[in-house]
N, C-alpha and C positions, 0 to 999 in steps of 0.2 A: 605685983600686978599680974593679972591673968595673961598668959602668953598669947591666947587667942585674941583677946581684946587689943593687945599691942600690935599683933599682926594685921588686924582689921584696920586699925587707925593708920598704920604705915602703908596700907594698900592704896590710899588716896592722898593727893597733895592738898586738896581744899575740902574743908568740912563746913556745912551750914548748921544753923541751930536745929532745924527739923531732923537732920541726919544724926546729930549728937543726941537729940531727944530719943530717937528710935534706938540708937545703939545703947544708950543708958537703960532703956526699957528692956531691951533684949538681954542684957547682962545683969539686970537687977541692981543698977547703981545710979547715983544721982547724975543728972545732966551736967551739972557744974564740974563734976569729977571728970567726965568725958571731955569737956571743953578744956580743962586744965591739962589732961593727958595729950590732947591734940596739939596744944601749944608747946608742951614740954618735949614732945617728939619732933618738933620743928615743922609741923604742918600748919597750913593756913586755916584760920577760923573766920568765917564770914557771918556776921550777925545781921539778920534782916536783909533789907534791900540795899545795903551799903554800896555806893558807887553807881547806882542805876537811875539817877535822876534824869528826867527827860524834860523837854521844853513844856512849860505849863504845869509842872509838878509842884510848883511853889518854890523851887530852887532859884536863887538869884545869881546871875552871872556877874553883877557888879556889886562892889561893897556898899553898905549903907552910907548915906551922906551924913 
């Protein structure tokens, strides 16, 4: 693994898909490899808008009947 890539990934605790996409583009590698490295190095990977539901977003607070 490129030591500079490893250092960049370790510089942040949480990575999003757009950040992994940009890093992959910068280093000329596939985004899925960057995502795998983020997880392998013990960093958090957040895909999309996970956990950001708001009232009226279509999220249900009660289980279906």
